[in-house]
C-alpha positions in Angstrom: -0.4 16.1 -52.1 0.3 18.7 -54.8 -3.4 18.9 -55.4 -4.1 19.8 -51.8 -4.1 23.5 -50.9 -1.4 25.0 -48.7 -4.1 26.0 -46.2 -5.3 22.4 -46.0 -1.7 21.1 -45.6 -1.0 23.5 -42.7 -4.3 22.4 -41.2 -3.3 18.8 -41.5 0.0 19.6 -39.8 -1.7 21.4 -36.9 -4.3 18.6 -36.6 -1.6 16.0 -36.4 0.2 17.9 -33.7 -3.1 18.3 -31.8 -3.8 14.6 -32.2 -0.4 13.7 -30.9 -0.8 16.1 -27.9 -4.2 14.6 -27.3 -2.8 11.1 -27.4 -0.1 12.0 -24.9 -2.7 13.6 -22.6 -5.2 10.7 -22.8 -2.4 8.2 -22.2 -1.2 10.1 -19.2 -4.7 10.5 -17.8 -5.4 6.8 -18.2 -2.1 5.9 -16.5 -2.8 8.3 -13.7 -6.3 7.0 -13.3 -5.1 3.4 -13.0 -2.4 4.5 -10.5 -4.9 6.6 -8.7 -7.3 3.7 -8.4 -4.6 1.6 -6.9 -3.7 4.3 -4.4 -7.3 4.9 -3.6 -7.8 1.2 -2.9 -4.8 1.2 -0.6 -5.9 4.4 1.2 -9.6 3.6 1.5 -9.6 -0.2 2.0 -6.4 -2.1 2.7 -4.7 0.4 5.0 -7.9 1.0 7.1 -8.5 -2.8 7.2 -5.0 -3.4 8.5 -5.4 -0.6 11.0 -8.7 -2.0 12.3 -7.3 -5.5 12.5 -4.2 -4.3 14.3 -6.3 -2.5 16.9 -8.3 -5.7 17.5 -5.1 -7.7 17.7 -3.4 -5.3 20.1 -6.6 -5.3 22.3 -6.6 -9.1 22.4 -2.9 -9.1 23.2 -3.5 -6.7 26.1 -6.1 -9.0 27.5 -3.7 -11.9 27.4 -1.1 -9.9 29.2 -3.7 -8.8 31.8 -4.8 -12.5 32.3 -1.1 -13.4 33.0 -0.7 -10.4 35.4 -3.9 -11.5 37.1 -2.6 -15.0 37.6 0.5 -13.7 39.2 -1.6 -12.1 41.9 -3.2 -15.3 43.0 -1.5 -15.4 46.4 -1.5 -11.7 47.0 -4.4 -11.2 49.3 -4.0 -7.4 49.5 -4.2 -6.8 45.7 -7.8 -5.5 45.6 -6.6 -2.2 44.1 -4.5 -4.0 41.6 -7.4 -6.2 40.5 -9.5 -3.0 40.1 -6.8 -1.5 37.9 -6.6 -4.7 35.8 -10.4 -4.6 35.4 -10.2 -1.1 34.1 -7.4 -2.2 31.7 -9.6 -5.0 30.5 -12.4 -2.6 29.8 -10.0 -0.3 27.9 -8.7 -3.3 25.9 -12.3 -4.3 24.9 -12.9 -0.7 23.9 -9.8 -0.8 21.7 -11.1 -4.0 20.1 -14.5 -2.4 19.5 -12.9 0.6 17.8 -10.9 -1.8 15.5 -14.0 -3.8 14.8 -16.0 -0.7 13.7 -13.2 0.3 11.4 -12.8 -3.1 9.7 -16.3 -4.5 9.5 -17.9 -2.0 7.0 -15.0 -2.2 4.6 -15.1 -4.3 1.4 -13.6 -7.8 1.6 -12.1 -10.2 -0.8 -13.7 -13.6 -1.1 -10.9 -15.3 0.8 -11.0 -12.5 3.4 -14.8 -12.8 3.8 -14.5 -16.5 4.5 -11.9 -16.0 7.2 -13.9 -13.2 8.7 -17.1 -15.2 8.9 -15.3 -17.9 10.9 -13.6 -15.3 13.1 -17.0 -13.8 14.0 -18.1 -17.1 15.5 -14.8 -17.8 17.4 -14.7 -14.1 18.5 -18.2 -14.3 20.1 -17.1 -17.3 22.2 -13.8 -15.6 23.1 -15.4 -12.3 24.0 -18.1 -14.1 26.1 -15.6 -16.0 28.2 -13.3 -13.0 28.7 -16.1 -10.8 29.8 -17.0 -13.4 32.4 -13.4 -13.3 33.5 -13.6 -9.5 33.7 -16.5 -9.9 36.1 -14.4 -12.3 38.2 -11.6 -9.8 38.3 -14.1 -7.2 39.5 -15.2 -9.6 42.2 -11.5 -10.0 43.3 -11.2 -6.2 43.5 -14.1 -6.2 46.0 -13.1 -9.3 47.9 -11.2 -9.4 51.2 -11.7 -13.1 52.0 -8.8 -15.4 51.2 -11.0 -18.5 50.6 -13.2 -16.5 48.2 -10.1 -15.3 46.3 -8.9 -18.9 46.0 -12.3 -20.0 44.7 -12.5 -17.1 42.2 -9.0 -18.1 40.9 -10.2 -21.7 40.5 -13.0 -20.3 38.3 -10.5 -18.0 36.4 -8.2 -21.0 35.7 -11.2 -23.0 34.5 -12.2 -20.2 32.2 -8.7 -19.8 31.0 -8.6 -23.4 29.8 -12.0 -22.8 28.1 -10.9 -19.6 26.4 -7.6 -21.0 25.1 -9.1 -22.6 21.9 -11.1 -19.6 20.9 -8.2 -17.3 21.8 -5.9 -19.3 19.5 -8.5 -19.4 16.7 -9.2 -15.7 16.8 -5.5 -14.8 17.1 -4.7 -17.0 14.0 -7.7 -15.5 12.1 -6.6 -12.0 12.9 -3.1 -12.8 11.7 -4.5 -14.4 8.5 -6.7 -11.4 7.8 -3.8 -9.0 8.3 -1.7 -11.1 6.0 -4.4 -11.2 3.3 -4.8 -7.4 3.4 -1.1 -6.8 3.3 -0.8 -9.1 0.4 -3.7 -7.5 -1.5 -2.2 -4.1 -0.6 1.1 -5.1 -2.1 -0.7 -6.4 -5.2 -2.5 -3.1 -5.6 0.8 -1.2 -5.2 2.5 -3.4 -7.8 -0.5 -3.0 -10.2 -0.4 0.8 -9.7 3.3 1.0 -10.1 3.1 -1.2 -13.2 0.3 0.9 -14.7 2.3 4.1 -14.0 5.3 2.5 -15.7 3.3 1.4 -18.7 1.8 4.9 -18.9 5.2 6.5 -18.7 6.6 4.2 -21.4 3.6 4.7 -23.6 3.8 8.5 -23.2 7.5 8.5 -24.2 6.7 6.2 -27.2 3.8 8.4 -28.3 5.9 11.5 -27.9 8.7 10.0 -30.0 6.3 8.7 -32.7 4.5 12.0 -32.7 7.7 14.0 -33.0 8.8 11.8 -35.9 5.5 12.0 -37.7 5.0 15.8 -37.2 8.7 16.4 -38.0 8.6 14.3 -41.2 5.3 15.9 -42.3 6.6 19.4 -41.5 9.7 18.7 -43.6 7.6 17.4 -46.5 5.1 20.3 -46.3 8.0 22.8 -46.1 9.6 21.3 -49.2 6.2 21.2 -51.0 5.9 25.0 -50.3 9.5 26.1 -50.6 10.4 24.1 -53.7 7.8 25.7 -56.1 8.5 29.2 -54.6 12.2 28.7 -55.1 11.7 27.6 -58.7 9.4 30.5 -59.4 11.9 33.0 -57.9 14.7 31.5 -60.0 12.6 31.8 -63.2 11.6 35.4 -62.5 15.3 36.3 -61.7 16.4 34.6 -64.9 13.8 36.5 -67.0 14.8 39.8 -65.4 18.5 39.3 -66.1 18.2 37.8 -69.7 14.9 39.4 -70.8 14.0 36.0 -72.2 10.3 36.0 -72.1 10.1 32.5 -73.5 11.0 31.0 -70.1 8.2 29.6 -68.1 7.6 28.2 -64.6 7.2 24.4 -64.2 3.7 23.5 -63.0 3.0 20.5 -60.7 -0.4 19.8 -59.1 -3.2 22.2 -58.6 -2.5 24.1 -55.4 -2.0 27.8 -54.9 1.6 27.7 -56.2 0.5 25.7 -59.3 -2.2 28.2 -60.0 0.1 31.1 -59.4 2.7 29.5 -61.8 0.0 28.9 -64.3 -1.1 32.6 -64.1 2.5 33.7 -64.4 3.0 31.5 -67.5 -0.2 32.9 -69.0 1.1 36.4 -68.3 4.4 35.6 -70.0 2.4 34.2 -72.9 0.4 37.4 -73.1 3.6 39.5 -73.0 5.1 37.4 -75.7 2.0 37.9 -77.9 2.0 41.6 -77.2 5.8 41.9 -77.9 5.3 39.9 -81.1 2.5 42.1 -82.3 4.5 45.2 -81.3 7.5 43.8 -83.2 5.3 43.2 -86.3 4.0 46.8 -86.1 7.5 48.2 -85.8 8.6 46.1 -88.8 5.6 47.4 -90.8 6.3 51.0 -89.8 10.0 50.5 -90.7 9.0 49.1 -94.1 6.6 52.0 -94.7 9.3 54.5 -93.7 11.7 52.9 -96.1 9.1 53.0 -98.9 8.4 56.7 -98.2 12.1 57.5 -98.2 12.5 55.7 -101.6 9.5 57.5 -103.0 10.9 60.9 -101.8 14.3 60.1 -103.3 12.7 59.3 -106.6 10.6 62.4 -106.5 13.7 64.5 -105.8 15.5 62.9 -108.7 12.6 63.5 -111.1 12.4 67.1 -109.9 16.1 67.6 -110.5 15.8 66.2 -114.0 12.8 68.5 -114.7 14.9 71.4 -113.4 17.8 70.5 -115.7 15.4 70.2 -118.7 13.9 73.5 -117.9 17.3 75.2 -117.7 18.3 73.7 -121.0 15.1 74.9 -122.6 15.6 78.3 -121.3 19.1 78.5 -122.6 18.0 77.4 -126.0 15.3 80.0 -126.1 17.9 82.7 -125.1 20.2 81.7 -127.8 17.4 81.9 -130.4 16.6 85.4 -129.3 20.1 86.7 -129.7 20.3 85.5 -133.2 
């Protein structure tokens, strides 16, 4: 790591932080997508399916209720208006069934669901045929004022009721089965979505913790790798400044910017030592020359004094000779 530049180390730290952030983001997006798919499946398939099936079931229940109300009017020979109202209710019930059918039929179906629906279509055709015939009979009752005709029509209604019973039971059970299947599938999608969101949340927390540890440890290591050589260089410079000991040098480790700076500093100290050594040699040479010059001057002065004394003695001798 000491051979990697400081710029590259900082770039690695930033890249690791970005990768951690990206990992958290991708994990969150995938988890949200899985949960979103489950919610979408519930909202676009299972819930509309149950809604459509419930509409059909309520319509079929309404027709069963109407059939019983019709049977209760068998001995009421003044019930033409009531029969007309029951016929209108039967029409409304069939319209309700048609709305539910149109909602459910185009939606995707699970294999088990498709099998039940296929059988329901067959039973439903029989049930609808018989009940529409009964609707026609109720309309005839609403327009009838003859007691014998009413009795005859009710005999037909009773006969149709016995015929419609098997298909009514089969379709009712099929509708209940389809509703049960869709509710079960809906619960499974909900559980899958909730589990996916839980996994995503757990993964996000785990990635965050791991990323924080990794980035934190790398940041501490990089900080030490930057601060330690700077601190050592500062301590060396302060020591040189206080002691004027130019033989000190900074420890070099690696080949990064700090190592190159320390190497340049040591080279500078070496150059200064060489310069000071040369300067010291020059000063010593100058001092030696000065001492030699002083000695020579002293000797010259001594010789001059001796010559002066000799001249004085000679002059005195000459003066004495003259006086004699």
